[in-house]
C-alpha positions as CSV (number, residue, x, y, z in Angstrom):
1,X,-0.2,4.0,-2.1
2,X,-0.8,4.7,1.6
3,X,-0.7,8.5,2.4
4,X,0.8,9.6,5.7
5,X,-1.8,10.4,8.3
6,X,-2.9,14.1,8.1
7,X,-5.2,16.1,10.3
8,X,-8.4,17.7,9.0
9,X,-6.4,20.8,7.9
10,X,-4.3,20.0,4.9
11,X,-2.0,22.9,4.1
12,X,-1.6,23.4,0.4
13,X,1.1,25.1,-1.6
14,X,0.5,26.2,-5.2
15,X,3.6,25.7,-7.4
16,X,2.9,28.1,-10.2
17,X,0.1,30.6,-10.0
18,X,-0.2,32.9,-13.0
19,X,-0.2,32.3,-16.7
20,X,-3.2,31.3,-18.7
21,X,-6.7,31.1,-17.3
22,X,-5.6,32.1,-13.7
23,X,-5.2,28.4,-12.9
24,X,-3.8,29.0,-9.4
25,X,-7.0,30.7,-8.3
26,X,-9.1,28.1,-10.3
27,X,-7.5,25.3,-8.2
28,X,-8.2,27.2,-5.0
29,X,-11.9,27.6,-5.9
30,X,-12.1,23.9,-6.8
31,X,-10.6,23.0,-3.4
32,X,-12.9,25.2,-1.3
33,X,-15.9,22.8,-1.2
34,X,-13.7,20.0,0.3
35,X,-13.4,22.0,3.5
36,X,-10.1,20.8,4.7
37,X,-7.8,21.8,1.8
38,X,-6.4,25.2,2.7
39,X,-4.0,27.1,0.4
40,X,-1.4,28.8,2.6
41,X,1.5,29.3,0.2
42,X,2.2,30.2,-3.5
43,X,5.5,29.7,-5.3
44,X,6.2,31.3,-8.7
45,X,9.3,32.5,-10.5
46,X,7.4,35.6,-11.7
47,X,7.2,38.4,-9.1
48,X,4.0,39.7,-10.9
49,X,2.3,36.4,-10.2
50,X,3.3,36.5,-6.6
51,X,1.9,40.0,-6.3
52,X,-1.3,38.8,-7.9
53,X,-1.6,36.0,-5.5
54,X,-1.2,38.3,-2.5
55,X,-4.0,40.5,-3.9
56,X,-6.3,37.5,-4.5
57,X,-5.8,36.2,-1.0
58,X,-5.9,39.6,0.7
59,X,-2.3,39.3,1.8
60,X,-3.0,36.2,3.8
61,X,-0.6,34.0,1.9
62,X,3.0,33.0,2.1
63,X,4.9,33.6,-1.2
64,X,8.2,32.0,-2.5
65,X,10.2,32.5,-5.7
66,X,12.0,29.2,-5.3
67,X,10.4,25.7,-4.7
68,X,13.3,24.5,-2.6
69,X,12.7,27.4,-0.2
70,X,9.0,26.5,0.1
71,X,9.8,22.9,0.7
72,X,12.5,23.7,3.3
73,X,10.1,25.9,5.2
74,X,7.8,22.9,5.8
75,X,4.7,25.0,5.8
76,X,2.6,22.7,3.5
77,X,1.4,19.1,3.4
78,X,0.5,19.0,-0.3
79,X,1.8,20.7,-3.4
80,X,-0.2,21.4,-6.5
81,X,2.0,21.7,-9.6
82,X,0.5,24.2,-12.1
83,X,3.4,25.0,-14.4
84,X,4.3,24.4,-18.1
85,X,4.0,20.8,-19.1
86,X,7.7,20.1,-19.5
87,X,8.4,21.0,-15.9
88,X,5.8,18.7,-14.3
89,X,7.9,15.6,-13.8
90,X,10.9,17.4,-12.2
91,X,8.8,19.5,-9.8
92,X,6.5,16.7,-8.8
93,X,9.5,14.4,-8.0
94,X,11.1,17.2,-6.0
95,X,7.9,17.7,-4.0
96,X,7.5,13.9,-3.4
97,X,11.1,13.6,-2.2
98,X,10.4,16.4,0.3
99,X,7.6,14.3,1.8
100,X,4.7,16.3,0.3
101,X,1.5,14.9,-1.3
102,X,1.3,16.0,-4.9
103,X,-1.4,17.0,-7.4
104,X,-0.2,17.7,-10.9
105,X,-2.1,19.7,-13.5
106,X,-2.8,17.7,-16.7
107,X,-1.0,16.4,-18.6
108,X,0.9,14.4,-16.1
109,X,4.2,14.9,-18.0
110,X,5.6,14.5,-21.5
111,X,6.9,10.9,-21.5
112,X,6.0,7.6,-20.0
113,X,9.5,7.3,-18.6
114,X,8.9,10.6,-16.7
115,X,5.6,9.2,-15.5
116,X,7.1,6.0,-14.1
117,X,9.8,8.1,-12.2
118,X,7.0,10.3,-10.7
119,X,5.1,7.2,-9.5
120,X,8.3,5.7,-8.1
121,X,9.2,8.8,-6.2
122,X,5.7,9.0,-4.6
123,X,5.8,5.4,-3.6
124,X,9.3,5.5,-2.1
125,X,8.3,8.5,0.0
126,X,4.9,7.2,0.9
127,X,3.0,10.2,-0.4
128,X,0.0,10.6,-2.7
129,X,0.4,11.5,-6.3
130,X,-2.7,12.3,-8.5
131,X,-3.3,14.2,-11.7
132,X,-5.9,16.9,-12.1
133,X,-8.3,15.1,-14.4
134,X,-11.3,16.9,-12.9
135,X,-13.1,16.7,-16.2
136,X,-14.0,13.2,-15.5
137,X,-16.8,15.0,-13.7
138,X,-18.0,17.0,-16.7
139,X,-21.7,16.6,-17.2
140,X,-21.5,15.3,-20.8
141,X,-19.0,12.6,-19.8
142,X,-21.0,11.6,-16.7
143,X,-24.1,11.1,-18.9
144,X,-22.2,9.0,-21.5
145,X,-20.7,6.8,-18.7
146,X,-24.2,6.4,-17.2
147,X,-25.7,5.4,-20.5
148,X,-23.0,2.8,-21.0
149,X,-23.4,1.5,-17.5
150,X,-27.1,1.2,-17.9
151,X,-26.5,-1.2,-20.9
152,X,-27.9,1.0,-23.6
153,X,-25.0,0.4,-25.9
154,X,-24.0,-3.2,-25.0
155,X,-20.3,-4.1,-25.6
156,X,-18.4,-1.0,-26.8
157,X,-16.3,-1.9,-29.9
158,X,-15.7,1.5,-31.6
159,X,-15.0,5.0,-30.1
160,X,-14.4,8.2,-32.0
161,X,-13.4,11.3,-30.0
162,X,-12.8,14.6,-31.7
163,X,-12.0,18.3,-31.0
164,X,-11.2,20.6,-33.8
165,X,-11.7,23.7,-35.9
166,X,-9.8,26.2,-37.9
167,X,-7.6,28.5,-35.8
168,X,-3.9,29.3,-35.5
169,X,-2.6,28.2,-32.1
170,X,-2.0,31.1,-29.7
171,X,1.5,32.2,-29.0
172,X,1.6,31.2,-25.4
173,X,3.8,28.3,-24.3
174,X,0.9,25.9,-25.1
175,X,1.8,26.3,-28.8
176,X,5.5,25.7,-28.3
177,X,6.2,21.9,-28.6
178,X,9.4,22.0,-26.5
179,X,7.3,23.3,-23.6
180,X,3.8,21.9,-24.2
181,X,4.9,18.5,-25.6
182,X,2.7,19.0,-28.7
183,X,-0.9,19.3,-29.8
184,X,-2.0,16.2,-28.0
185,X,-1.0,17.4,-24.5
186,X,-3.6,20.0,-23.9
187,X,-7.2,19.1,-24.5
188,X,-6.0,15.8,-25.9
189,X,-4.9,14.7,-22.4
190,X,-8.5,15.1,-21.3
191,X,-9.8,13.2,-24.3
192,X,-7.3,10.4,-23.9
193,X,-8.3,10.0,-20.2
194,X,-12.0,10.0,-21.1
195,X,-11.5,7.3,-23.8
196,X,-9.5,5.0,-21.5
197,X,-12.1,5.5,-18.9
198,X,-14.8,4.2,-21.2
199,X,-13.1,0.8,-21.5
200,X,-11.3,0.6,-18.1
201,X,-10.8,-3.1,-18.1
202,X,-9.4,-3.4,-21.6
203,X,-5.6,-3.6,-22.1
204,X,-3.7,-1.6,-24.7
205,X,-2.7,-3.7,-27.7
206,X,-1.3,-1.1,-30.1
207,X,-1.2,2.5,-31.1
208,X,-1.0,4.0,-34.6
209,X,-0.4,7.7,-35.0
210,X,-0.9,10.2,-37.8
211,X,0.6,13.7,-37.2
212,X,0.4,16.7,-39.6
213,X,2.7,19.7,-39.0
214,X,3.1,22.9,-41.1
215,X,0.1,21.9,-43.2
216,X,-1.4,25.4,-42.8
217,X,0.1,27.2,-39.8
218,X,3.7,28.2,-40.1
219,X,6.1,29.3,-37.4
220,X,4.2,27.1,-34.9
221,X,6.0,24.2,-33.4
222,X,2.9,22.3,-32.2
223,X,1.3,20.1,-34.8
224,X,-1.6,21.3,-36.9
225,X,-3.5,18.0,-36.5
226,X,-2.8,14.8,-34.5
227,X,-4.6,11.5,-34.5
228,X,-4.2,8.2,-32.5
229,X,-5.8,4.9,-33.4
230,X,-5.8,2.7,-30.3
231,X,-6.6,-1.0,-30.3
232,X,-7.5,-2.8,-27.1
233,X,-7.3,-6.5,-26.3
234,X,-11.1,-6.8,-26.2
235,X,-11.4,-5.8,-29.9
236,X,-12.4,-2.2,-29.2
237,X,-10.8,0.5,-31.4
238,X,-10.6,4.1,-30.5
239,X,-9.9,7.0,-32.8
240,X,-8.9,10.2,-31.0
241,X,-8.2,13.4,-33.1
242,X,-7.3,17.0,-32.3
243,X,-7.2,19.5,-35.2
244,X,-6.6,23.2,-35.8
245,X,-7.0,22.8,-39.5
246,X,-10.5,21.3,-39.8
247,X,-13.0,23.3,-41.8
248,X,-15.5,20.5,-41.8
249,X,-17.1,19.5,-38.4
250,X,-17.6,16.0,-37.0
251,X,-19.2,14.8,-33.8
252,X,-17.4,15.2,-30.5
253,X,-18.3,11.6,-29.7
254,X,-19.4,8.7,-31.8
255,X,-19.5,5.5,-29.8
256,X,-20.7,2.2,-31.2
257,X,-21.8,-0.9,-29.2
258,X,-23.4,-4.2,-29.8
259,X,-26.8,-2.9,-28.7
260,X,-26.7,0.8,-29.5
261,X,-24.7,3.9,-30.4
262,X,-24.1,7.5,-29.2
263,X,-23.6,10.6,-31.3
264,X,-22.8,13.8,-29.5
265,X,-22.3,17.2,-31.2
266,X,-21.6,19.0,-27.9
267,X,-24.9,20.7,-27.8
268,X,-26.2,20.0,-24.3
269,X,-27.4,16.5,-25.0
270,X,-26.5,13.5,-27.2
271,X,-28.5,11.0,-29.2
272,X,-28.7,7.3,-28.3
273,X,-29.6,5.0,-31.2
274,X,-30.9,1.6,-30.3
275,X,-33.6,-0.9,-31.3
276,X,-36.7,-1.8,-29.4
277,X,-38.3,-5.2,-30.3
278,X,-36.5,-4.9,-33.7
279,X,-37.7,-1.4,-34.4
280,X,-35.1,1.5,-34.7
281,X,-35.4,4.0,-31.8
282,X,-33.7,7.2,-30.9
283,X,-33.6,9.1,-27.6
284,X,-32.2,12.5,-26.6
285,X,-30.2,12.3,-23.4
286,X,-29.4,15.5,-21.6
287,X,-26.0,16.1,-20.1
288,X,-25.8,15.7,-16.3
289,X,-24.8,18.6,-14.1
290,X,-21.1,18.9,-13.9
291,X,-19.4,18.0,-10.6
292,X,-15.7,19.0,-11.1
293,X,-15.2,19.9,-7.4
294,X,-15.6,16.2,-6.7
295,X,-12.0,15.8,-7.7
296,X,-10.6,17.6,-4.7
297,X,-13.3,16.2,-2.4
298,X,-11.9,12.8,-3.3
299,X,-8.4,14.0,-2.6
300,X,-9.5,15.3,0.8
301,X,-11.3,12.0,1.6
302,X,-8.3,10.0,0.5
303,X,-5.9,11.9,2.7
304,X,-8.1,12.2,5.8
305,X,-10.1,9.0,5.8
306,X,-8.2,6.7,3.5
307,X,-10.9,6.7,0.7
308,X,-9.8,5.1,-2.6
309,X,-8.1,7.6,-4.8
310,X,-10.2,8.0,-8.0
311,X,-7.6,9.5,-10.3
312,X,-4.7,7.2,-9.9
313,X,-1.3,8.1,-11.3
314,X,-1.0,4.8,-13.2
315,X,-4.2,5.7,-15.1
316,X,-2.7,9.1,-16.1
317,X,0.5,7.4,-17.1
318,X,-1.4,5.2,-19.6
319,X,-2.7,8.3,-21.3
320,X,0.8,9.7,-21.6
321,X,2.0,6.4,-23.0
322,X,-0.6,6.4,-25.7
323,X,0.1,10.1,-26.7
324,X,3.9,9.5,-26.7
325,X,3.7,6.3,-28.7
326,X,1.2,7.9,-31.2
327,X,3.9,10.4,-32.1
328,X,6.6,7.7,-32.3
329,X,4.3,5.7,-34.6
330,X,3.7,8.7,-36.8
331,X,7.5,9.3,-37.1
332,X,8.3,5.6,-37.8
333,X,5.3,5.0,-40.1
334,X,4.3,1.8,-38.3
335,X,2.0,0.6,-35.5
336,X,3.6,0.3,-32.1
337,X,2.8,-1.5,-28.8
338,X,2.8,0.9,-25.8
339,X,5.0,0.1,-22.8
340,X,2.0,-0.4,-20.4
341,X,-1.0,-2.7,-20.4
């Protein structure tokens, strides 16, 4: 995808500002180190959020209550979509068709069909589309990737990724399945992206899902626990699980390879198990320093200098396909083949 040429001042519009975690301001802070990404406009349907944006930017910001008005004003080169999950596809396509580059908060969307339409719209209008998977630059993940790249594990054949505990989902839209997409679409989107990144050259063979709903928490439309077993064409199997009903803990990561293994309990370092001249050996590997602003630095480099886009929309679409087909599998009670390689 070849972006249109842009000067070294990329005007950015935030589509969605308020809500959980002040994500509009968070994106702004993540952009600042790039130097050329400048937030000049905010669009939100909530007047309170627009007021908050004006306060955060000291009044030096354009505000809009309708996206079509923002796009028609032609005051931005790139839009960052930071809205509830079920709106991502529609808004991203609208921005692409207006000739704007687009960054979408994770998850990319709800269905693989939506993802393909988003990619098609960006291609047809010759604009960039990327998904905000900035946690590829988390220190723990960087350290795991480095250990694998250095050959400490050999060929990866088994991956377990887990996040869980015992807590009722909060009442925000993230717990409403019609809006969020389900329990796999929040942190699960990060985990799915991480797992696929550990075996980037392997193709998806099959997905088997196990979903539990109303096991403990009632009056919550998101699932209590979700699990996806993913089989790749190189023989690797990944087990990704998100749970709000787990009273017993398990490692965040357990990765097995032909020469070694990793076990990570999310404590600032992980253990590498290997063998040296036939003797068992263990080593404690510290997490690297996180580098999340690298995401937007790559976006800036891509748009201004033609650097390769690191977080490609096709990669994010694969993660959505696995999540969607895990749920389909759970409902049908059988293993399914996802629609993408």
